[in-house]
Backbone bond lengths (Angstrom), bond angles and torsions (degrees), N, CA, C in turn:
res aa  C-N    CA-C-N  psi(-1)  N-CA   C-N-CA  omega(-1)  CA-C   N-CA-C  phi
1 L - - - 1.462 - - 1.529 111.61 -
2 R 1.332 115.92 -35.27 1.459 119.61 -178.50 1.523 112.65 -65.07
3 Q 1.333 116.22 -22.83 1.457 120.01 179.21 1.527 112.28 -74.75
4 N 1.314 116.12 -16.80 1.466 120.51 178.04 1.527 108.70 -84.24
5 V 1.330 116.31 97.39 1.463 121.23 -173.93 1.529 111.41 -63.59
6 Y 1.326 116.80 -33.32 1.465 119.85 -179.11 1.528 111.30 -69.74
7 L 1.301 116.27 -36.99 1.462 120.27 177.88 1.524 110.54 -65.76
8 V 1.324 116.72 -43.34 1.469 121.60 178.86 1.522 110.20 -60.77
9 K 1.332 116.37 -41.31 1.469 120.55 -179.09 1.523 112.58 -73.17
10 L 1.328 117.15 -20.53 1.464 120.91 -177.86 1.524 113.55 -90.32
11 L 1.321 117.62 -35.46 1.459 120.49 -172.15 1.525 112.75 -64.38
12 F 1.331 117.51 -39.00 1.472 118.87 -179.49 1.535 111.66 -66.31
13 P 1.350 119.82 -48.33 1.469 119.11 173.36 1.525 113.08 -58.20
14 W 1.341 116.23 -36.48 1.478 119.74 178.21 1.527 109.53 -61.95
15 F 1.334 116.62 -45.98 1.459 121.56 179.07 1.530 110.76 -59.75
16 L 1.341 116.69 -47.84 1.466 120.71 -179.24 1.523 111.71 -63.57
17 N 1.327 116.61 -37.04 1.460 119.71 -179.85 1.524 111.25 -67.64
18 C 1.323 116.13 -41.77 1.475 119.87 175.70 1.529 110.47 -61.00
19 L 1.327 116.08 -40.23 1.459 121.05 179.41 1.530 110.58 -66.14
20 A 1.320 115.94 -41.86 1.469 120.70 179.07 1.531 111.13 -62.56
21 N 1.318 116.97 -37.19 1.470 120.45 179.89 1.528 112.49 -78.57
22 A 1.332 116.43 -22.31 1.470 120.17 -176.76 1.528 112.20 -72.41
23 F 1.343 117.30 -38.47 1.466 119.51 -176.71 1.532 113.04 -60.82
24 P 1.338 119.66 -50.37 1.471 118.79 177.24 1.529 112.63 -62.98
25 M 1.324 116.49 -33.92 1.463 120.13 179.67 1.528 110.80 -62.84
26 I 1.323 115.49 -44.03 1.469 120.92 -178.01 1.531 111.42 -71.29
27 L 1.332 116.23 -38.10 1.470 120.86 -171.60 1.528 113.48 -98.07
28 F 1.318 117.52 3.26 1.465 120.83 -176.92 1.526 112.32 -55.13
29 V 1.320 116.31 -49.92 1.472 120.56 -177.78 1.519 111.23 -61.50
30 F 1.335 116.86 -42.35 1.462 120.76 -179.39 1.523 111.08 -66.15
31 Y 1.327 116.35 -39.04 1.466 120.07 -178.72 1.530 110.46 -66.59
32 I 1.323 116.41 -46.37 1.462 120.28 -179.56 1.529 110.86 -62.28
33 S 1.330 116.31 -44.69 1.468 120.49 -175.43 1.528 111.84 -73.26
34 S 1.320 116.68 -46.46 1.466 120.47 -170.20 1.522 114.17 -88.06
35 I 1.322 117.40 -35.03 1.466 120.92 -177.12 1.520 111.88 -93.84
36 L 1.333 116.90 -46.62 1.464 120.83 -174.86 1.524 113.54 -96.47
37 N 1.334 115.70 -7.43 1.468 119.81 179.69 1.531 110.95 59.12
38 G 1.328 115.73 39.72 1.455 120.47 -176.95 1.522 112.80 -84.74
39 T 1.317 114.69 163.99 1.462 122.02 -179.72 1.531 109.87 -100.49
40 E 1.312 115.57 176.34 1.464 120.27 177.52 1.525 111.09 -63.03
41 S 1.324 116.49 -39.37 1.470 119.52 179.23 1.524 110.72 -66.22
42 D 1.335 117.35 -33.23 1.464 120.99 175.87 1.528 110.38 -62.58
43 K 1.320 115.93 -44.54 1.469 120.65 179.84 1.520 111.16 -61.28
44 E 1.327 115.63 -44.96 1.468 119.96 -178.25 1.526 111.14 -64.82
45 F 1.336 115.85 -42.66 1.464 120.13 -178.90 1.530 111.09 -65.11
46 I 1.325 117.09 -44.47 1.464 120.97 -178.28 1.523 110.94 -65.60
47 L 1.316 116.95 -41.37 1.466 119.50 177.25 1.529 110.51 -62.54
48 F 1.323 116.09 -39.47 1.463 120.34 179.74 1.525 111.30 -61.85
49 I 1.326 116.88 -51.19 1.472 119.26 -177.68 1.525 111.47 -69.86
50 Y 1.330 116.73 -28.25 1.464 120.92 178.81 1.529 110.72 -64.47
51 Y 1.323 115.90 -50.39 1.463 119.57 -178.38 1.526 112.23 -76.14
52 L 1.326 117.28 -29.13 1.460 119.98 173.92 1.525 109.97 -63.96
53 S 1.334 115.75 -42.49 1.465 120.60 177.63 1.519 111.14 -63.76
54 A 1.333 116.20 -35.89 1.470 120.58 178.75 1.532 110.42 -64.31
55 I 1.333 116.13 -42.38 1.468 120.71 179.55 1.529 110.43 -63.56
56 I 1.336 115.56 -43.99 1.468 119.88 178.12 1.532 109.98 -64.65
57 G 1.338 115.42 -41.05 1.459 120.32 -178.71 1.515 113.39 -63.61
58 M 1.315 117.04 -33.27 1.462 120.60 -179.10 1.531 111.29 -56.84
59 S 1.315 116.68 -42.97 1.473 120.36 179.63 1.522 110.99 -61.91
60 F 1.315 116.00 -41.26 1.464 120.40 179.96 1.517 111.59 -64.64
61 W 1.340 116.71 -47.69 1.464 120.30 -176.47 1.522 111.61 -68.97
62 V 1.318 116.96 -34.97 1.473 120.19 176.44 1.527 109.77 -64.44
63 Y 1.322 116.28 -38.95 1.469 120.21 176.18 1.527 110.83 -63.87
64 M 1.325 117.11 -41.25 1.468 121.53 -178.18 1.523 112.26 -67.08
65 I 1.339 116.70 -25.23 1.458 120.64 177.59 1.526 110.96 -58.02
66 K 1.332 116.38 -31.95 1.462 120.78 -179.58 1.527 111.76 -70.26
67 K 1.344 116.26 -19.35 1.460 120.83 -175.60 1.530 113.38 -101.76
68 I 1.328 116.10 -32.33 1.469 121.27 -171.67 1.525 109.09 -133.01
69 D 1.342 116.47 151.26 1.466 120.89 176.35 1.525 110.38 -53.87
70 K 1.316 115.88 141.42 1.461 121.25 -174.39 1.526 112.70 -60.05
71 K 1.337 116.49 -41.66 1.470 118.29 -178.05 1.528 110.59 -63.91
72 N 1.343 116.58 -34.96 1.463 119.61 179.42 1.520 111.57 -71.53
73 I 1.328 116.43 -36.20 1.467 120.33 174.90 1.523 109.69 -60.47
74 W 1.319 115.62 -45.90 1.468 120.31 179.91 1.526 110.54 -62.41
75 R 1.321 117.12 -43.90 1.467 121.29 -179.69 1.530 111.01 -64.02
76 I 1.326 116.38 -42.47 1.466 120.52 179.39 1.528 110.78 -62.50
77 S 1.328 116.07 -44.58 1.471 119.73 -179.20 1.526 111.18 -63.18
78 M 1.329 116.88 -39.61 1.465 120.01 179.52 1.517 111.83 -69.82
79 L 1.332 116.91 -35.81 1.464 120.40 177.40 1.526 110.58 -65.06
80 I 1.335 116.20 -45.52 1.471 120.47 178.34 1.524 110.43 -61.97
81 S 1.328 115.80 -46.02 1.461 120.92 -179.57 1.532 111.32 -60.18
82 S 1.331 116.41 -42.29 1.465 120.90 -179.02 1.523 111.16 -65.68
83 L 1.324 116.63 -43.16 1.469 120.59 179.64 1.528 110.70 -62.61
84 I 1.323 115.81 -42.23 1.470 120.00 179.19 1.521 110.74 -67.57
85 F 1.327 116.00 -42.25 1.467 120.77 -174.31 1.523 112.57 -68.32
86 T 1.341 118.01 -23.03 1.468 120.15 178.36 1.529 111.71 -65.62
87 S 1.331 117.14 -22.26 1.467 119.76 178.63 1.525 111.83 -67.75
88 I 1.343 116.45 -11.70 1.467 121.35 175.07 1.531 110.29 -54.97
89 F 1.329 116.20 -34.95 1.462 120.80 -173.48 1.535 113.58 -67.93
90 I 1.319 118.15 -17.43 1.467 119.38 -178.32 1.533 111.97 -99.76
91 L 1.304 117.52 0.03 1.463 120.41 -179.48 1.525 111.25 -77.65
92 N 1.307 115.23 148.48 1.467 122.12 177.65 1.518 109.52 -127.18
93 E 1.314 115.18 -173.20 1.467 119.90 179.27 1.523 110.65 -56.51
94 D 1.319 114.96 141.74 1.464 124.03 175.16 1.533 114.01 69.65
95 D 1.337 118.02 12.91 1.470 120.57 175.85 1.539 110.42 -86.96
96 I 1.311 115.21 44.75 1.465 120.69 -177.08 1.525 111.39 -64.59
97 F 1.321 116.40 -40.37 1.465 119.76 -178.59 1.529 111.06 -62.37
98 L 1.331 116.90 -45.94 1.461 120.83 178.71 1.521 111.03 -63.01
99 F 1.324 115.43 -39.11 1.459 119.48 178.68 1.529 110.68 -66.68
100 S 1.314 117.03 -32.99 1.466 121.02 177.73 1.524 110.45 -63.86
101 I 1.328 116.56 -40.39 1.461 120.75 177.71 1.526 110.51 -64.39
102 I 1.334 115.53 -44.82 1.463 120.61 177.75 1.526 109.93 -59.78
103 S 1.325 116.65 -41.36 1.468 121.14 -179.52 1.519 111.72 -64.89
104 C 1.338 116.69 -37.95 1.469 120.33 177.16 1.529 110.58 -62.10
105 L 1.326 116.03 -46.12 1.463 121.01 -176.09 1.523 111.86 -69.78
106 T 1.339 116.11 -43.64 1.468 118.70 179.24 1.534 110.55 -71.89
107 G 1.320 116.81 -30.90 1.462 120.28 174.68 1.519 111.11 -63.76
108 F 1.330 115.62 -39.75 1.464 120.45 176.53 1.528 110.55 -60.11
109 C 1.335 116.21 -40.74 1.468 120.82 177.28 1.530 111.45 -70.29
110 L 1.327 116.58 -30.51 1.460 119.80 175.73 1.524 110.88 -58.68
111 G 1.322 116.00 -30.12 1.456 120.18 177.10 1.521 112.23 -55.54
112 A 1.332 116.41 -33.01 1.471 120.43 176.89 1.519 110.27 -70.64
113 D 1.328 117.12 -40.21 1.478 120.66 177.89 1.527 111.50 -61.58
114 L 1.320 116.17 -32.50 1.458 120.61 -177.19 1.529 113.00 -83.03
115 S 1.322 117.25 -20.73 1.464 119.92 -174.28 1.530 114.85 -114.99
116 V 1.320 117.41 -39.22 1.471 119.74 -173.81 1.533 113.40 -75.07
117 P 1.356 119.96 -51.24 1.472 118.82 179.58 1.535 114.01 -56.85
118 P 1.341 119.67 -43.44 1.473 118.10 176.18 1.525 112.77 -61.34
119 S 1.332 116.43 -34.23 1.455 120.04 177.99 1.530 110.77 -67.32
120 I 1.342 116.08 -40.63 1.470 120.38 176.29 1.527 109.82 -63.47
121 L 1.311 115.96 -41.57 1.466 120.34 179.67 1.523 110.99 -63.21
122 S 1.317 116.59 -37.12 1.462 120.61 176.42 1.529 110.33 -61.62
123 D 1.323 116.08 -39.81 1.471 120.40 176.98 1.525 111.33 -64.27
124 V 1.329 115.70 -41.81 1.465 120.49 179.48 1.529 110.24 -63.65
125 T 1.326 116.23 -37.50 1.468 120.80 177.21 1.523 110.86 -64.08
126 D 1.325 115.90 -42.79 1.472 119.80 177.79 1.523 111.20 -65.31
127 Y 1.330 115.83 -38.93 1.472 119.77 177.34 1.528 109.94 -60.67
128 H 1.322 116.28 -43.63 1.466 121.17 -179.77 1.532 110.54 -63.96
129 K 1.321 115.57 -42.51 1.461 120.14 -179.91 1.531 110.76 -63.22
130 K 1.340 116.13 -38.98 1.469 120.46 -179.29 1.529 110.95 -70.28
131 K 1.327 116.99 -43.57 1.467 119.78 -173.47 1.521 113.11 -83.05
132 F 1.341 116.66 -38.58 1.471 119.82 -173.35 1.532 113.42 -110.18
133 K 1.343 115.69 0.23 1.470 120.54 178.53 1.528 112.43 56.74
134 N 1.318 114.31 40.93 1.465 119.43 -176.09 1.526 109.55 -145.56
135 D 1.321 116.61 130.79 1.462 121.74 178.82 1.529 109.10 -90.38
136 I 1.334 116.22 115.93 1.470 120.36 -176.64 1.529 112.21 -109.45
137 S 1.326 116.98 15.31 1.468 119.91 -175.85 1.528 112.01 -59.58
138 G 1.332 117.51 -39.91 1.465 120.37 179.38 1.516 112.44 -66.28
139 V 1.323 116.18 -42.26 1.467 121.13 178.75 1.526 110.22 -64.46
140 L 1.335 116.00 -43.40 1.463 119.89 -179.59 1.523 111.56 -63.75
141 F 1.322 116.56 -38.54 1.462 120.35 178.07 1.529 110.46 -58.65
142 S 1.320 116.77 -43.01 1.464 121.39 178.80 1.532 111.47 -66.32
143 I 1.329 115.97 -40.46 1.462 120.94 179.46 1.525 110.63 -62.89
144 L 1.328 116.38 -42.64 1.467 120.68 -178.11 1.526 111.62 -67.89
145 I 1.319 117.11 -38.38 1.462 120.06 175.62 1.530 109.99 -60.75
146 L 1.346 115.55 -42.80 1.459 120.57 178.25 1.520 111.00 -62.82
147 L 1.333 117.00 -44.56 1.470 120.89 179.81 1.525 111.61 -62.92
148 N 1.322 116.85 -42.29 1.464 120.89 179.91 1.530 111.46 -62.28
149 K 1.326 115.81 -44.13 1.470 119.45 179.17 1.519 111.34 -69.07
150 L 1.335 116.14 -37.58 1.458 120.57 179.75 1.522 111.34 -64.42
151 T 1.327 117.22 -44.61 1.464 119.97 -179.65 1.524 111.41 -64.34
152 F 1.330 115.88 -39.66 1.468 118.75 178.73 1.524 110.49 -64.83
153 A 1.329 116.52 -39.57 1.461 120.36 178.65 1.522 111.30 -65.74
154 V 1.330 116.68 -43.68 1.469 121.27 179.70 1.523 110.49 -62.01
155 A 1.343 116.39 -47.73 1.467 120.69 -179.59 1.528 111.32 -62.49
156 T 1.317 116.66 -39.97 1.471 120.97 179.60 1.522 111.16 -64.29
157 I 1.322 116.41 -47.23 1.466 120.73 -179.53 1.528 111.12 -61.82
158 V 1.336 115.96 -46.61 1.468 120.68 -178.81 1.523 110.59 -63.66
159 A 1.337 116.86 -49.54 1.463 121.42 -175.49 1.528 111.98 -62.83
160 F 1.322 117.15 -50.79 1.458 119.73 -175.83 1.526 112.48 -73.38
161 S 1.317 116.84 -29.69 1.467 119.70 176.20 1.523 110.32 -65.52
162 L 1.332 116.56 -43.72 1.461 120.51 179.97 1.534 111.33 -69.00
163 L 1.327 117.04 -40.84 1.462 119.98 178.22 1.526 110.92 -63.17
164 D 1.321 115.98 -39.97 1.462 120.28 178.14 1.526 111.02 -66.95
165 Y 1.339 115.76 -39.62 1.470 120.16 -179.56 1.528 111.25 -62.51
166 F 1.340 116.12 -38.13 1.465 120.68 -179.55 1.528 112.14 -91.23
167 D 1.351 115.78 12.87 1.458 122.48 173.61 1.534 112.45 59.07
168 Y 1.327 115.70 45.57 1.456 120.19 177.41 1.521 109.75 -77.25
169 K 1.323 115.37 136.14 1.456 121.71 175.40 1.522 108.27 -120.81
170 S 1.320 116.59 139.93 1.456 122.36 -173.77 1.529 111.90 -49.84
171 E 1.357 113.87 129.60 1.462 123.06 177.11 1.532 112.25 62.62
172 E 1.321 117.37 20.95 1.469 119.57 -179.77 1.525 109.60 -138.57
173 I 1.324 115.60 121.50 1.457 121.14 176.34 1.530 107.58 -98.89
174 S 1.317 116.52 105.74 1.459 120.44 -174.47 1.520 112.67 -80.26
175 T 1.332 117.93 -34.46 1.466 121.75 -179.02 1.527 109.70 -140.15
176 A 1.349 114.17 165.82 1.462 119.23 177.22 1.522 110.55 -63.66
177 N 1.332 116.27 -32.19 1.460 120.24 -179.57 1.531 111.89 -60.52
178 V 1.327 116.19 -39.35 1.463 120.66 179.62 1.532 109.71 -66.16
179 K 1.327 116.14 -40.31 1.472 120.32 178.47 1.523 110.59 -61.80
180 Y 1.323 116.42 -47.85 1.459 120.63 -179.73 1.530 111.16 -65.10
181 L 1.328 115.49 -34.54 1.464 120.17 178.09 1.523 110.60 -63.87
182 L 1.328 116.74 -43.71 1.466 120.36 178.42 1.525 110.94 -62.79
183 F 1.339 116.25 -44.18 1.458 120.41 176.87 1.528 110.55 -57.90
184 F 1.318 116.07 -46.14 1.463 121.54 -176.07 1.525 111.66 -64.50
185 M 1.335 116.21 -45.83 1.460 118.83 -177.61 1.524 111.76 -74.54
186 Y 1.330 116.92 -36.16 1.462 119.88 -176.95 1.529 112.27 -72.84
187 A 1.328 116.59 -39.58 1.468 119.55 -176.07 1.524 113.41 -122.18
188 G 1.331 117.30 -38.13 1.465 120.46 -175.40 1.517 113.52 -62.79
189 I 1.323 116.35 -51.81 1.464 120.61 -179.33 1.534 111.62 -61.44
190 P 1.344 119.18 -48.13 1.468 119.16 178.32 1.529 113.48 -58.34
191 V 1.327 116.94 -42.60 1.468 119.87 -179.53 1.526 110.90 -63.78
192 M 1.323 117.16 -43.47 1.473 120.26 179.17 1.524 111.19 -63.32
193 L 1.324 116.62 -40.87 1.463 120.30 179.00 1.533 111.30 -65.67
194 K 1.329 116.56 -39.49 1.463 120.05 178.70 1.529 110.95 -63.49
195 I 1.319 116.53 -38.53 1.467 120.36 179.27 1.531 110.17 -64.82
196 I 1.329 116.33 -40.08 1.472 120.55 176.87 1.528 110.05 -61.81
197 I 1.337 116.43 -43.33 1.468 120.86 -179.52 1.529 110.66 -62.88
198 I 1.324 116.34 -44.21 1.464 120.74 179.52 1.522 110.23 -56.26
199 N 1.318 115.77 -41.63 1.465 120.39 178.97 1.533 111.59 -69.66
200 K 1.327 116.40 -42.30 1.467 120.82 -178.60 1.532 111.92 -63.21
201 L 1.326 116.61 -36.60 1.460 120.28 -176.31 1.529 113.18 -70.27
202 K 1.325 117.15 -11.19 1.463 119.88 175.03 1.529 110.68 -58.14
203 R 1.329 115.43 -32.54 1.466 120.89 -175.52 1.526 113.20 -83.56
204 F 1.316 115.45 -5.82 1.470 118.97 179.66 1.524 108.20 -86.14
205 S 1.334 116.90 113.33 1.467 120.33 -167.04 1.523 114.76 -116.65
206 L 1.319 117.92 18.69 1.468 120.61 178.05 1.530 108.20 -76.88
207 S 1.329 116.42 104.89 1.461 121.74 -171.44 1.532 112.20 -89.59
208 K 1.350 114.96 168.70 1.461 120.70 178.03 1.529 111.19 -63.47
209 K 1.330 116.60 -39.15 1.467 120.55 -178.90 1.526 111.06 -64.59
210 E 1.322 115.52 -44.06 1.465 119.67 179.67 1.512 110.98 -63.91
211 M 1.341 116.72 -41.84 1.466 120.13 179.87 1.520 111.55 -67.75
212 A 1.329 117.01 -33.66 1.467 119.85 178.50 1.525 110.34 -62.64
213 K 1.331 116.21 -40.38 1.460 120.37 177.85 1.524 111.93 -66.72
214 I 1.340 116.10 -41.77 1.466 120.59 179.41 1.518 110.81 -63.32
215 K 1.319 117.32 -45.24 1.464 121.16 -179.10 1.532 111.09 -65.21
216 E 1.325 114.94 -36.90 1.462 118.78 178.77 1.538 110.74 -64.99
217 N 1.334 115.87 -40.10 1.457 120.26 178.57 1.528 112.31 -67.62
218 L 1.341 115.15 -37.33 1.458 119.91 -176.87 1.530 112.68 -78.76
219 Y 1.322 115.24 -45.03 1.455 119.73 -169.84 1.549 114.46 -115.23
220 G 1.335 115.10 -4.49 1.445 119.07 177.29 1.516 114.00 79.99
């Protein structure tokens, strides 16, 4: 696997992206309750429109793959998502409507996270099969499951350890530091990680033309 340079260049951005998505997932309830003063129905509605937007977005990003290199599509979606997500920092109590709009837009970008990286990974698998005469799809599936669980565990440990250290209590912001901490972990960390990924993907050079040749050789 180490001989596959494209796989090596892809796994680290994949790990960081999973980590970036894990923090908002873990802290969503705390952010809605403590920062926006939202209700249970607010949480349910926002989650619904977020994932609905992701499903709609998947069709768009899959279509765009036909027009632009996959890595660039992924980078563009992460850049848009990061720019939108920074507006989280200006929200105050009862800004549920504004947060709903942000959730729709970032959910739409999530559609790229759900469709483009797996498509790139499929290309990397085909590249490996062509060059090394070995199908690694099963091994990669296991690796990705491990990475997904690892990132969720890391984000959970970091988030709850910091909240406990600053004496956070559910639905209660005791100090300004706790508020800023929630902002930082919910939006700051994901945005910084996305920016790192955007930069890292510059080095990923498996192009559409090269993949077209590989697929033609493999599948005719």
